[in-house]
C-alpha positions as CSV (number, residue, x, y, z in Angstrom):
1,M,73.5,136.0,135.5
2,R,77.0,134.9,136.4
3,L,79.7,136.8,134.4
4,P,82.7,134.8,133.0
5,S,85.8,135.0,135.0
6,K,88.9,136.9,133.8
7,S,90.6,133.6,133.1
8,Q,87.8,132.4,130.9
9,V,87.8,135.7,129.0
10,V,91.6,135.4,128.4
11,W,91.3,131.8,127.1
12,A,88.3,132.6,124.9
13,A,90.5,135.3,123.3
14,I,92.9,132.7,122.0
15,P,90.8,131.5,119.0
16,V,89.8,135.2,118.4
17,A,93.4,136.2,118.2
18,F,94.1,133.3,115.8
19,V,91.2,134.5,113.5
20,L,92.6,138.0,113.6
21,L,96.1,136.8,112.8
22,V,94.8,134.9,109.7
23,L,92.5,137.7,108.6
24,L,95.1,140.4,108.8
25,F,98.4,138.7,107.9
26,F,97.8,135.5,105.9
27,P,97.3,136.4,102.2
28,F,94.1,134.6,101.3
29,R,91.5,137.2,100.4
30,Y,92.6,137.7,96.8
31,R,94.0,134.2,96.2
32,I,92.1,132.5,93.4
33,E,92.9,129.0,94.4
34,F,95.1,127.2,97.0
35,D,94.1,123.7,95.8
36,T,92.0,122.3,93.0
37,D,89.7,120.8,95.7
38,E,88.6,124.3,96.5
39,G,87.1,124.7,93.0
40,I,85.4,121.3,93.2
41,N,83.8,122.0,96.6
42,A,82.8,125.5,95.6
43,I,81.2,124.4,92.3
44,K,79.3,121.6,94.0
45,A,77.7,124.0,96.4
46,M,76.9,126.5,93.7
47,M,75.2,123.8,91.6
48,V,73.2,122.6,94.6
49,L,72.2,126.2,95.2
50,R,70.9,126.4,91.6
51,G,68.7,123.4,92.3
52,Y,70.7,120.4,91.1
53,R,70.7,117.4,93.4
54,L,73.9,116.0,94.9
55,Y,74.7,112.4,93.9
56,S,71.8,111.8,91.6
57,E,72.8,114.7,89.3
58,I,76.1,116.0,90.7
59,W,78.6,113.2,91.1
60,S,80.5,113.3,94.4
61,D,82.7,110.9,96.2
62,Q,82.5,112.7,99.5
63,P,79.9,112.9,102.3
64,P,77.3,115.6,102.0
65,L,77.5,117.8,105.1
66,F,80.2,120.2,103.9
67,T,78.5,120.8,100.6
68,F,75.2,121.6,102.3
69,L,76.8,123.8,104.9
70,L,78.6,125.7,102.1
71,T,75.3,126.0,100.1
72,A,73.6,127.5,103.2
73,W,76.6,129.8,103.7
74,F,76.4,131.0,100.1
75,R,72.7,131.5,100.4
76,A,73.3,133.8,103.4
77,F,76.4,135.6,102.3
78,G,76.5,135.3,98.5
79,L,78.7,133.3,96.1
80,R,81.9,134.8,97.3
81,L,85.2,132.9,97.6
82,T,86.2,134.9,100.7
83,A,82.9,134.0,102.5
84,A,83.5,130.3,102.0
85,R,87.1,130.6,103.3
86,L,85.8,132.4,106.4
87,M,83.5,129.5,107.1
88,V,86.5,127.1,107.1
89,L,88.4,129.6,109.3
90,L,85.6,129.4,111.9
91,F,86.0,125.6,112.0
92,S,89.8,126.0,112.5
93,A,89.2,128.5,115.3
94,G,86.8,126.1,116.9
95,Q,89.4,123.4,116.8
96,V,91.9,125.7,118.5
97,A,89.3,126.6,121.1
98,F,88.3,123.0,121.9
99,G,91.9,121.8,121.9
100,T,93.2,124.5,124.2
101,S,90.2,124.2,126.5
102,Y,90.8,120.5,127.0
103,L,94.4,121.1,127.7
104,R,93.8,123.9,130.2
105,K,91.1,122.0,132.1
106,N,93.1,118.8,132.4
107,W,96.8,119.8,132.1
108,G,97.1,123.4,133.0
109,T,97.7,126.7,131.3
110,L,101.3,125.9,130.1
111,A,100.1,122.9,128.2
112,A,97.2,124.9,126.7
113,G,99.4,127.7,125.5
114,C,101.9,125.3,124.0
115,G,99.1,123.3,122.4
116,G,97.6,126.4,120.7
117,L,101.1,127.3,119.4
118,M,101.8,123.9,118.1
119,L,98.5,123.6,116.3
120,V,99.1,126.9,114.5
121,L,102.7,125.9,113.5
122,L,101.7,122.5,112.0
123,P,102.7,122.2,108.4
124,Y,100.0,123.7,106.1
125,Y,97.8,124.6,109.0
126,L,97.3,128.2,108.2
127,R,96.7,127.5,104.5
128,L,94.2,124.7,105.3
129,S,92.5,127.0,107.7
130,V,91.3,129.2,104.7
131,S,91.1,126.5,102.0
132,I,87.6,125.4,100.9
133,M,88.4,121.8,101.7
134,I,86.7,119.2,103.9
135,G,89.6,117.6,105.9
136,L,90.1,120.4,108.5
137,P,86.4,120.9,109.3
138,A,86.0,117.1,109.7
139,I,88.9,117.0,112.1
140,A,87.7,120.1,114.0
141,L,84.3,118.3,114.6
142,A,86.3,115.2,115.8
143,V,88.3,117.4,118.2
144,A,85.0,118.8,119.6
145,S,83.7,115.2,120.0
146,F,86.9,114.3,121.9
147,Y,86.4,117.4,124.1
148,M,82.9,116.3,125.1
149,L,84.2,112.8,125.7
150,A,86.9,114.1,128.0
151,E,84.3,116.2,129.9
152,W,82.2,113.0,130.4
153,H,85.3,111.4,131.9
154,S,85.6,114.2,134.4
155,R,81.9,114.2,135.2
156,P,79.9,111.3,133.6
157,V,76.7,113.1,132.5
158,P,75.0,111.2,129.7
159,G,74.3,114.4,127.8
160,R,78.0,114.9,127.2
161,L,78.2,111.5,125.6
162,V,75.2,112.3,123.4
163,A,77.0,115.5,122.3
164,S,80.2,113.6,121.5
165,G,78.3,111.0,119.4
166,L,76.4,113.8,117.5
167,L,79.7,115.7,116.8
168,L,81.5,112.5,115.7
169,G,78.6,111.7,113.4
170,L,78.8,115.2,111.8
171,S,82.5,114.7,111.4
172,I,82.0,111.5,109.5
173,L,79.4,113.1,107.3
174,T,82.0,115.8,106.5
175,K,84.8,113.4,105.5
176,G,84.6,109.7,106.1
177,F,88.2,109.2,107.3
178,T,87.2,110.1,110.9
179,A,85.1,106.9,111.0
180,V,88.4,105.3,112.2
181,L,87.7,107.0,115.6
182,V,84.5,105.1,116.2
183,P,86.2,102.0,117.7
184,I,88.7,104.1,119.6
185,W,86.0,106.2,121.2
186,L,83.8,103.1,121.9
187,I,86.7,101.2,123.6
188,G,87.4,104.2,125.9
189,I,83.8,104.6,126.8
190,L,83.3,101.0,127.7
191,A,86.5,100.9,129.7
192,N,85.4,103.9,131.7
193,V,82.0,102.3,132.3
194,L,83.6,99.2,133.6
195,R,86.1,100.8,136.0
196,N,84.7,104.2,137.1
197,P,83.3,103.8,140.7
198,T,80.7,106.5,140.1
199,L,79.3,104.6,137.1
200,I,79.6,101.2,138.7
201,R,77.3,102.3,141.6
202,Q,74.6,103.1,139.0
203,G,74.2,99.4,138.2
204,R,72.5,98.7,134.9
205,H,71.8,102.4,134.3
206,R,75.5,103.0,133.7
207,W,75.0,101.5,130.2
208,L,72.5,104.2,129.2
209,G,75.4,106.6,128.4
210,P,77.2,104.2,125.9
211,V,73.8,103.3,124.3
212,A,73.0,107.0,124.0
213,W,76.4,107.7,122.4
214,L,75.9,104.9,119.8
215,A,72.3,106.0,119.1
216,A,73.3,109.6,118.6
217,L,76.2,108.6,116.3
218,G,74.1,106.0,114.4
219,L,71.2,108.4,114.0
220,V,73.3,111.2,112.5
221,V,75.3,109.0,110.1
222,G,72.3,106.8,109.2
223,L,70.0,109.6,108.5
224,G,72.6,111.5,106.5
225,L,73.4,108.5,104.3
226,L,69.9,107.2,103.9
227,L,68.1,110.5,103.4
228,I,70.7,112.6,101.6
229,V,73.0,110.1,99.8
230,R,70.4,107.3,99.6
231,T,71.3,103.6,99.1
232,E,71.5,103.7,95.3
233,Y,74.3,106.3,95.4
234,L,76.3,104.9,98.3
235,S,78.7,103.4,95.8
236,Q,79.9,106.9,94.9
237,L,81.3,107.3,98.4
238,L,83.1,104.0,98.4
239,S,84.0,102.5,95.0
240,V,86.4,105.2,93.7
241,H,88.4,105.2,97.1
242,L,88.6,101.4,97.2
243,I,89.8,101.2,93.7
244,A,92.3,104.1,94.2
245,S,93.9,102.3,97.2
246,Q,94.9,99.5,94.9
247,S,95.8,101.5,91.8
248,D,99.3,101.8,90.5
249,E,98.6,105.0,88.7
250,F,99.3,107.2,91.7
251,A,102.6,105.4,92.4
252,I,104.0,106.8,89.1
253,D,102.3,110.1,89.3
254,P,104.8,112.9,90.0
255,E,102.4,114.8,92.3
256,H,102.0,111.7,94.6
257,R,104.3,111.7,97.6
258,T,104.5,109.2,100.5
259,L,103.0,109.8,103.9
260,A,106.4,109.8,105.5
261,S,107.5,112.7,103.3
262,Y,104.5,114.7,104.3
263,L,105.2,114.1,108.0
264,S,109.0,114.7,107.8
265,E,108.7,118.2,109.5
266,S,106.4,116.9,112.2
267,W,108.7,114.2,113.7
268,P,109.3,116.3,116.9
269,I,105.5,116.4,117.5
270,F,105.2,112.6,117.4
271,A,108.2,112.1,119.6
272,L,106.6,114.5,122.2
273,A,103.2,112.8,121.7
274,A,104.8,109.5,122.9
275,V,106.1,111.3,126.0
276,G,102.7,112.9,126.5
277,A,101.0,109.5,126.4
278,G,103.5,108.4,129.2
279,W,102.5,111.3,131.3
280,A,98.8,110.5,130.8
281,V,99.4,106.9,132.1
282,K,101.5,108.1,135.0
283,R,98.9,110.6,136.1
284,R,95.9,108.4,135.2
285,E,94.4,111.0,132.9
286,W,92.9,108.3,130.7
287,S,91.1,110.6,128.4
288,A,94.4,111.7,126.8
289,L,94.8,108.1,125.5
290,Y,92.0,108.7,123.1
291,L,94.5,111.0,121.3
292,A,97.1,108.2,121.2
293,G,94.5,105.8,119.8
294,W,93.5,108.4,117.3
295,I,97.1,108.7,116.0
296,A,97.5,104.9,115.7
297,A,94.1,104.4,113.9
298,G,94.7,107.4,111.7
299,Y,98.2,106.2,110.7
300,A,96.9,102.7,109.9
301,F,94.2,104.2,107.7
302,L,96.4,106.5,105.8
303,V,99.0,103.7,105.2
304,I,96.2,101.5,103.7
305,N,94.4,104.2,101.9
306,Q,96.0,105.6,98.8
307,P,96.8,108.1,97.5
308,T,98.0,110.3,100.4
309,W,97.9,114.1,99.9
310,Y,99.4,116.9,102.0
311,H,96.1,117.7,103.7
312,H,95.7,114.2,105.0
313,Q,98.5,114.7,107.5
314,L,96.2,116.8,109.8
315,L,94.4,113.6,110.7
316,L,97.6,112.6,112.5
317,T,99.3,115.9,113.4
318,V,96.3,117.6,115.2
319,P,95.9,114.9,117.9
320,A,99.7,114.5,118.1
321,A,100.0,118.3,118.8
322,L,97.5,118.1,121.6
323,L,99.3,115.0,123.1
324,A,102.7,116.7,122.6
325,A,101.4,119.8,124.5
326,I,100.8,117.6,127.5
327,A,104.5,116.5,127.4
328,V,105.8,120.1,127.1
329,G,103.5,121.5,129.8
330,A,104.3,118.7,132.2
331,S,108.1,118.9,131.4
332,I,108.2,122.6,132.2
333,D,106.5,122.0,135.5
334,D,108.8,119.1,136.3
335,V,112.0,121.0,135.5
336,R,110.9,124.0,137.7
337,T,110.5,121.6,140.7
338,L,113.5,119.4,140.0
339,R,115.4,118.0,143.0
340,P,118.9,116.5,142.8
341,D,118.0,112.9,143.8
342,W,118.4,110.1,141.3
343,P,114.8,109.2,140.5
344,R,113.9,112.8,140.0
345,A,117.0,113.5,138.1
346,R,116.3,110.6,135.7
347,R,112.8,112.0,135.1
348,G,114.3,115.5,134.8
349,A,116.5,114.3,132.0
350,L,113.4,113.1,130.1
351,S,111.7,116.5,130.8
352,L,114.8,118.4,129.6
353,G,115.0,116.2,126.5
354,S,111.3,116.9,125.8
355,L,111.8,120.6,126.0
356,G,114.8,120.3,123.7
357,V,112.6,118.5,121.1
358,F,110.0,121.2,121.5
359,L,112.7,123.8,120.7
360,V,113.7,121.8,117.6
361,F,110.1,121.9,116.4
362,L,110.0,125.6,116.9
363,V,113.2,126.0,114.9
364,I,111.8,123.8,112.1
365,R,108.4,125.4,111.9
366,L,108.6,129.0,113.0
367,P,110.5,130.4,110.0
368,G,108.3,128.7,107.4
369,T,105.1,129.8,109.2
370,A,106.3,133.4,109.6
371,E,107.3,133.4,106.0
372,G,103.7,132.7,105.0
373,L,102.5,135.8,106.8
374,D,102.8,139.3,105.4
375,P,103.1,142.2,107.8
376,R,101.9,144.6,105.1
377,L,98.3,143.6,105.7
378,P,97.9,141.9,102.3
379,N,94.3,141.2,102.8
380,L,93.6,144.9,102.9
381,S,96.1,146.1,100.3
382,G,95.0,144.1,97.2
383,P,96.0,141.1,95.1
384,G,99.6,140.0,94.6
385,T,101.4,139.4,91.3
386,D,101.8,135.6,91.5
387,E,98.5,134.8,89.7
388,E,98.6,137.1,86.7
389,D,97.8,134.3,84.3
390,E,94.8,133.3,86.4
391,R,93.4,136.9,86.5
392,S,93.9,137.3,82.8
393,L,92.1,134.1,82.2
394,L,89.2,135.1,84.5
395,A,88.9,138.4,82.6
396,A,88.6,136.5,79.3
397,I,86.0,134.2,80.8
398,N,83.9,137.1,82.1
399,D,84.0,138.8,78.7
400,H,82.1,135.9,77.3
401,A,80.1,134.9,80.3
402,S,76.8,136.5,79.1
403,Q,77.0,134.3,76.0
404,T,77.7,131.1,77.9
405,H,75.0,128.8,79.2
406,W,77.3,125.9,80.1
407,F,81.1,125.8,80.8
408,Y,83.2,122.7,80.7
409,T,86.4,123.0,82.8
410,D,88.8,120.8,84.7
411,R,89.5,123.8,87.0
412,P,85.9,124.6,88.3
413,I,87.1,127.5,90.4
414,F,86.9,129.6,87.3
415,A,83.3,128.6,86.6
416,F,82.5,129.4,90.2
417,L,84.1,132.9,90.0
418,A,82.4,133.7,86.8
419,D,79.1,132.3,88.1
420,I,78.6,130.0,85.1
421,P,77.1,126.5,85.6
422,V,79.0,123.3,84.6
423,P,77.4,120.0,83.4
424,P,76.5,118.5,86.8
425,N,78.1,115.1,86.1
426,L,81.3,116.9,85.2
427,A,81.5,119.2,88.3
428,V,84.0,116.7,89.8
429,I,86.9,115.9,87.4
430,S,89.7,114.6,89.6
431,Q,92.7,112.4,89.3
432,K,91.1,109.8,91.5
433,R,87.9,109.7,89.4
434,L,89.8,109.5,86.1
435,F,92.5,107.0,87.2
436,T,90.0,104.6,88.7
437,G,87.6,104.7,85.8
438,G,84.9,106.5,87.8
439,L,84.7,108.8,84.8
440,T,85.3,107.5,81.3
441,E,85.9,109.2,77.9
442,Q,82.6,107.9,76.7
443,E,80.7,109.5,79.6
444,I,82.5,112.8,79.0
445,A,81.7,112.7,75.3
446,A,78.0,111.9,76.0
447,T,77.7,114.7,78.6
448,L,79.3,117.2,76.3
449,D,76.9,116.3,73.5
450,T,74.0,116.6,75.9
451,Y,74.9,120.0,77.4
452,A,76.8,121.5,74.5
453,P,78.9,123.9,76.5
454,E,79.9,127.1,74.7
455,M,83.1,127.6,76.7
456,V,85.9,125.0,77.3
457,L,88.9,125.4,79.6
458,N,91.6,122.8,79.4
459,S,94.1,123.0,82.2
460,R,94.9,119.8,84.0
461,F,94.1,116.8,81.9
462,G,93.6,117.6,78.2
463,L,91.2,114.7,77.7
464,P,90.8,113.4,74.1
465,A,87.0,113.4,74.4
466,V,87.0,117.2,75.0
467,G,89.4,117.7,72.0
468,E,87.1,115.7,69.8
469,Y,84.1,117.7,71.0
470,M,85.7,121.0,70.0
471,R,87.1,119.7,66.7
472,T,83.7,119.3,65.1
473,R,82.5,122.7,66.3
474,N,83.4,126.4,65.8
475,F,85.7,126.8,68.8
476,T,88.4,129.5,69.0
477,R,91.0,130.1,71.6
478,I,90.3,133.4,73.5
479,D,93.0,133.6,76.2
480,E,96.5,134.9,76.1
481,T,98.0,132.9,79.0
482,T,100.9,130.5,79.0
483,K,99.5,128.0,81.4
484,Y,95.9,127.6,80.2
485,R,93.8,126.9,77.0
486,L,90.4,128.7,77.0
487,Y,88.1,128.2,74.0
488,F,84.8,129.7,73.1
489,R,82.3,128.5,70.5
490,R,81.3,131.4,68.4
491,P,77.8,131.4,66.9
492,P,77.6,130.2,63.2
């Protein structure tokens, strides 16, 4: 058996070092919730684990793969918040591994090192690496698909195309926004088939690869939608998102920000990505242009699709960071070999400018990223003091958990932490579902009457149907927090 080279061992250590950095210095282990989506994803998996069926009983507007992966993870490691976050961290480490491996093989060690650094420094990257949310895992699978596509460009083996199609299909089944990559990938594959001399010599057989890619992609997505979601529930994945993109409710919502505001700290990355695309054209490294197409298609999608949230930006900043790393690595090489003649000097000015923009990015992002880390090993020392209300609330919930068969809450992370089931149809209570009419007051009232939950937590929405349900029953407030309202129905 051939042992890995020292270089391979060193580069394999990069994602391992990233995982250790997050495990030791990013305070996530005792954090109750980074985002309300964490609670929604955790409670869906917990309810599936208890035997309730996704879509037919548990309403969901997202593809099924992440929920089923999380369910299997909980079955193996128990219903623990930290376990779920570690699963997402592995996706993030895989993204770093595939991204830096592509850069190292095609653009050298300098580009790979800069690419790994820029990924970690992206806004919200560390937080999203340990948040139980679907965006980063979907993008990580898309990066893996891109890596296999780039490998096929360097050596056109059909198996690599099959792997790329399978991975992109899994990405789409995790979060549907990566479906925008399908035409980008397909255009690049067809262009390579038509111009690559090695493939042209294969005659008609050269089309086996693209057909295999389409078949693998279609098989994964088709089987996932038809066997898991099923045709009668496909509207759950589409209707709410389509209505939301045309809704005025989010425009006046104070939590809603524009895409431009979320990307304001990442402008150096996009400037460098444009330079990186130029280097790709100059050196005829056509696989890098998949990243440029990814950015363009992703931007068009996010502009059309509303609302935009902070975690959506990774759809643009991850490919931009990889393309930007090409510019930085090539610029460093160019400056080191600069000669004082005019054509080289003109290119040298571009290279020096690129390195200047890279330094600006470091100045913008290094302080904020470092501030999010804690050198006192917070994940080993214990919980902080910034969630005292949440811990007090959780203690009150646990005090009454044994007397509670069903728990209504618009913050399902607390139901998950107390291991109390929620009415399946109300596992997902989100702004998008409420604003678009995907969940009505009448449906809420009917569900509450059916399940008769003994505990109610109002936090985000304060819905009239919930207040009316409690008004006619013997509910008493049992918490002492300033931010929440927890009620328990005492026996008559």
